[in-house]
C-alpha positions as CSV (number, residue, x, y, z in Angstrom):
1,M,-26.2,-1.9,1.0
2,R,-23.1,-2.8,-1.0
3,V,-19.7,-1.2,-0.4
4,V,-19.2,1.9,-2.5
5,K,-15.9,1.6,-4.4
6,T,-14.3,4.8,-5.7
7,F,-10.9,4.5,-7.4
8,L,-8.8,7.7,-8.0
9,T,-5.3,7.7,-9.2
10,I,-4.3,11.4,-9.4
11,T,-6.3,13.7,-7.0
12,L,-9.3,13.5,-4.8
13,A,-10.7,16.8,-6.0
14,A,-13.1,15.3,-8.5
15,S,-14.2,12.4,-6.2
16,A,-17.7,11.7,-5.0
17,L,-16.5,12.4,-1.4
18,V,-18.1,15.8,-1.8
19,G,-21.4,16.3,-3.5
20,C,-25.1,16.8,-3.2
21,G,-28.0,14.3,-3.5
22,S,-31.6,13.9,-2.8
23,R,-33.2,14.7,0.6
24,E,-33.3,10.9,1.2
25,E,-29.5,10.7,0.7
26,A,-29.0,13.7,2.8
27,S,-30.8,12.0,5.7
28,Q,-28.4,9.1,5.7
29,P,-25.4,9.2,8.1
30,P,-22.2,10.3,6.4
31,P,-20.1,7.4,5.0
32,L,-16.8,6.3,6.4
33,R,-14.2,7.5,3.9
34,V,-11.1,5.2,3.5
35,A,-8.1,5.6,1.3
36,E,-5.8,2.8,0.2
37,Q,-2.9,2.6,-2.3
38,H,-1.7,0.0,-4.9
39,G,-0.4,-3.4,-4.2
40,L,-1.0,-6.7,-2.3
41,A,0.1,-5.2,1.0
42,Y,-3.4,-3.8,1.1
43,L,-5.1,-7.2,0.5
44,P,-7.3,-7.2,3.6
45,L,-8.9,-4.0,2.4
46,G,-9.5,-5.6,-1.0
47,I,-11.2,-8.6,0.8
48,M,-13.4,-6.2,2.8
49,Q,-14.6,-4.6,-0.5
50,V,-15.0,-7.9,-2.4
51,E,-16.9,-9.6,0.4
52,G,-18.9,-6.6,1.6
53,Y,-17.8,-6.9,5.2
54,L,-18.6,-3.3,6.0
55,D,-21.5,-1.1,4.7
56,G,-21.4,2.6,4.3
57,V,-17.8,3.0,3.1
58,E,-16.4,5.1,0.3
59,W,-13.2,3.5,-0.9
60,V,-10.5,5.7,-2.5
61,R,-7.4,4.3,-4.2
62,T,-4.6,6.7,-4.8
63,G,-0.9,6.7,-5.8
64,N,0.9,8.0,-2.7
65,A,0.5,9.2,0.9
66,T,0.8,12.9,0.0
67,V,-2.6,12.8,-1.6
68,I,-4.0,11.0,1.4
69,R,-2.5,13.6,3.8
70,E,-3.9,16.5,1.9
71,A,-7.4,15.0,1.6
72,M,-7.4,14.1,5.3
73,L,-6.4,17.6,6.4
74,A,-9.1,19.0,4.1
75,G,-11.7,16.9,5.9
76,R,-12.4,14.6,2.9
77,L,-11.0,11.4,4.5
78,D,-11.4,9.5,7.8
79,I,-8.9,6.8,7.4
80,G,-5.7,6.5,5.2
81,F,-3.4,3.5,4.8
82,M,0.3,4.2,4.2
83,G,3.8,3.4,5.2
84,I,5.3,4.4,8.5
85,P,7.7,7.1,7.3
86,P,5.0,9.4,5.7
87,Y,2.9,9.0,8.9
88,L,5.9,10.0,11.1
89,I,6.7,13.0,8.8
90,G,3.0,14.1,9.0
91,R,3.1,13.8,12.8
92,D,6.3,15.9,12.9
93,R,4.5,18.6,10.8
94,G,1.6,18.7,13.2
95,T,-1.1,16.9,11.3
96,G,-2.6,15.5,14.5
97,W,-3.4,12.2,12.8
98,E,-3.1,8.9,14.7
99,A,-1.9,5.4,13.8
100,F,-4.6,3.0,15.0
101,T,-3.7,-0.3,13.4
102,G,-1.1,-2.2,11.5
103,L,-2.0,-3.9,8.2
104,S,0.9,-5.8,6.7
105,E,4.6,-6.6,6.4
106,A,5.7,-7.2,2.8
107,P,8.9,-7.8,0.8
108,L,10.2,-4.5,-0.7
109,G,13.0,-4.3,-3.2
110,L,15.0,-2.2,-5.6
111,V,14.9,-4.0,-9.0
112,T,16.9,-3.3,-12.1
113,L,16.7,-4.8,-15.6
114,R,20.0,-3.3,-16.7
115,E,22.6,-5.7,-17.9
116,G,25.7,-5.9,-15.6
117,Y,24.1,-4.1,-12.6
118,R,24.6,-6.2,-9.5
119,S,24.8,-3.7,-6.6
120,L,23.9,-0.1,-5.6
121,A,27.4,1.0,-6.7
122,D,26.6,0.1,-10.3
123,L,23.9,2.8,-10.5
124,T,25.4,5.8,-12.3
125,P,24.8,9.5,-11.7
126,T,22.6,9.7,-14.8
127,D,20.5,6.6,-13.9
128,R,16.9,7.3,-12.7
129,I,15.3,5.4,-9.8
130,A,11.5,5.2,-9.4
131,L,9.7,5.1,-6.1
132,P,6.3,6.4,-4.9
133,Q,7.5,9.8,-3.5
134,P,10.1,11.5,-1.4
135,G,9.6,10.5,2.2
136,S,8.0,7.2,1.3
137,I,9.2,4.0,3.0
138,Q,11.1,3.1,-0.2
139,H,12.9,6.4,-0.1
140,I,13.8,6.0,3.6
141,L,15.1,2.5,3.0
142,L,17.2,3.6,0.1
143,A,18.6,6.5,2.2
144,M,19.5,4.1,5.0
145,A,21.3,1.8,2.5
146,A,23.1,4.8,0.9
147,D,24.2,6.0,4.3
148,R,25.6,2.6,5.1
149,T,27.2,2.0,1.7
150,F,28.4,5.5,0.7
151,G,28.3,7.5,3.9
152,D,25.6,9.8,2.6
153,P,21.8,9.2,3.0
154,R,21.1,11.8,0.2
155,Y,23.4,10.0,-2.3
156,F,20.6,9.0,-4.7
157,D,18.2,12.0,-4.0
158,D,19.0,13.8,-7.3
159,R,18.2,10.6,-9.3
160,L,14.7,9.9,-7.9
161,V,11.5,9.9,-10.0
162,S,8.2,9.9,-8.1
163,M,5.9,7.3,-9.7
164,G,3.0,5.1,-8.4
165,H,3.8,1.4,-8.3
166,P,1.9,0.5,-11.6
167,E,3.5,3.4,-13.5
168,G,7.0,2.7,-12.2
169,Y,6.6,-1.0,-13.0
170,N,5.6,-0.2,-16.6
171,A,8.4,2.3,-17.0
172,L,10.9,-0.3,-15.8
173,L,9.7,-2.8,-18.3
174,A,10.1,-0.2,-21.1
175,R,13.9,-0.4,-20.3
176,R,14.5,3.2,-21.4
177,E,14.3,6.0,-18.8
178,L,14.4,4.0,-15.6
179,A,17.4,2.1,-14.3
180,A,15.7,0.7,-11.2
181,H,12.3,0.6,-9.4
182,F,11.9,0.4,-5.6
183,T,8.6,-1.4,-5.2
184,A,6.4,-3.9,-3.4
185,P,4.2,-7.0,-4.4
186,P,2.8,-7.8,-6.8
187,Y,5.0,-5.4,-8.9
188,L,8.2,-6.6,-7.2
189,F,7.6,-10.3,-7.9
190,S,6.5,-9.6,-11.5
191,A,9.6,-7.5,-12.1
192,L,11.9,-10.2,-10.8
193,Q,10.4,-12.7,-13.2
194,E,11.6,-10.5,-16.2
195,E,14.7,-11.6,-18.1
196,G,17.8,-10.1,-16.7
197,A,16.2,-8.9,-13.5
198,T,18.4,-8.3,-10.5
199,L,17.4,-7.4,-6.9
200,L,19.9,-4.6,-5.9
201,L,18.5,-4.1,-2.4
202,H,16.0,-5.9,-0.2
203,G,14.0,-3.8,2.3
204,N,14.8,-5.9,5.3
205,E,18.5,-5.7,4.4
206,A,18.3,-1.9,4.3
207,F,16.4,-1.7,7.6
208,G,18.3,-4.5,9.3
209,D,15.3,-6.5,10.5
210,R,11.6,-7.1,9.7
211,F,9.2,-4.1,9.8
212,T,5.6,-3.2,9.3
213,F,5.1,-1.9,5.8
214,I,1.5,-0.5,5.9
215,I,-0.4,1.0,8.8
216,G,-3.9,2.6,9.2
217,V,-4.0,6.3,10.2
218,G,-7.1,8.1,11.5
219,A,-7.9,11.7,10.7
220,P,-7.4,14.3,13.5
221,G,-10.3,13.8,16.0
222,W,-11.6,10.6,14.3
223,G,-12.6,8.2,17.1
224,E,-13.2,10.9,19.7
225,D,-17.0,11.3,19.3
226,D,-19.8,8.6,19.6
227,R,-20.3,8.3,15.8
228,S,-16.6,7.9,14.9
229,R,-15.9,5.6,17.8
230,E,-18.7,3.3,16.6
231,Q,-17.2,3.5,13.1
232,R,-13.8,2.6,14.4
233,E,-15.1,-0.4,16.3
234,R,-17.0,-1.7,13.2
235,F,-14.1,-1.0,10.9
236,L,-11.6,-2.9,13.1
237,A,-14.0,-5.9,13.5
238,A,-14.3,-6.1,9.7
239,L,-10.5,-5.7,9.3
240,D,-9.9,-8.6,11.8
241,R,-12.2,-10.7,9.7
242,A,-10.4,-9.7,6.5
243,I,-7.0,-10.4,7.9
244,E,-8.1,-13.9,9.0
245,A,-9.4,-14.5,5.4
246,A,-6.0,-13.3,4.0
247,R,-4.2,-15.8,6.2
248,T,-6.6,-18.5,5.1
249,I,-5.6,-17.8,1.5
250,Q,-1.9,-17.9,2.3
251,Q,-2.1,-21.2,4.3
252,P,-5.3,-23.1,4.4
253,S,-5.3,-25.7,7.1
254,S,-8.3,-27.9,6.1
255,A,-10.3,-28.9,3.0
256,E,-12.9,-26.4,4.0
257,E,-10.4,-23.6,4.2
258,A,-8.8,-24.6,0.9
259,S,-12.2,-24.4,-0.7
260,E,-12.8,-20.9,0.8
261,A,-9.3,-19.8,-0.3
262,D,-10.1,-20.9,-3.8
263,R,-13.3,-18.9,-3.9
264,L,-11.6,-15.8,-2.5
265,L,-8.7,-16.1,-5.0
266,T,-11.1,-16.2,-7.9
267,A,-12.9,-13.1,-6.7
268,L,-9.7,-11.2,-5.9
269,A,-8.0,-12.0,-9.2
270,Q,-10.9,-10.2,-10.9
271,F,-10.8,-7.3,-8.4
272,Y,-7.0,-6.8,-8.9
273,S,-7.1,-7.7,-12.7
274,L,-4.5,-10.4,-12.1
275,D,-4.1,-13.9,-13.4
276,R,-5.5,-16.2,-10.7
277,Q,-2.5,-18.5,-10.5
278,T,-0.1,-15.6,-10.4
279,L,-2.1,-14.0,-7.6
280,E,-2.0,-17.3,-5.6
281,E,1.7,-17.7,-6.1
282,Q,2.4,-14.1,-5.0
283,L,0.2,-14.2,-1.9
284,R,1.9,-17.4,-0.8
285,H,5.4,-16.0,-1.4
286,P,7.4,-15.9,1.9
287,G,7.6,-12.5,3.6
288,T,4.1,-11.1,3.4
289,V,2.4,-11.0,6.8
290,Y,-1.0,-9.6,7.5
291,S,-1.4,-8.4,11.0
292,R,-2.7,-5.5,13.1
293,D,0.6,-5.4,15.0
294,I,3.0,-2.6,14.3
295,R,6.7,-3.4,14.5
296,G,10.0,-1.8,13.5
């Protein structure tokens, strides 16, 4: 059975996670429901889907961690991938969810296309800054930098606009409403290639060190019964395989691995609707690390 791919960008309400089917379908074990977000930080999950490493999965792609949290608490998701800050905020609010794996480190950055802007101090009170949502890792990093630079972590809070990475990137390119976009690959790399682009803040600079960008979070109680424990083991085995494939793409060490990397790049370029050469360049850009470790 092929992996089921479901892509949602606004809400999960209309998804195929809830529905009815034939008696034969009803007799099948319930699928593993997994939510991801946009960007190359989620590459191993894309590889799992393209290569069919795991059967019986419903994949959901959404714009931010808030949608994932609400769906998970409503019982419509088993696993969600997100940044560490939304996970910690959810823990503080009593969600009961658990981080069970890391996924990636990635370069994050605040980019502007405004002429003459060279630092955070150049952003005016009327300038608008796009990031995924309040409480996202981009928001926390910006708050850390604002605290260090201006003595106030809320310095930019009244200038923020919540946008998914694709929408924020397109709005930045329009050069009208947005002054800056705090984003991740591939949108970060693409934005920096635009004429007049300036990186106002790097994520590692704001944090002060390297850190895990994306982690995997299990729904409350997931992994505590026989069925979900078996799901977890199968999922982690497939994820390990996908992370190894991602590393092969980044740095093949033999002719055989180079051929496999070439095949995967062609398939993934179609999956992500990216130019193949651009995808290869972005995946091999320094700073992106795929790993189940959680750091920072």
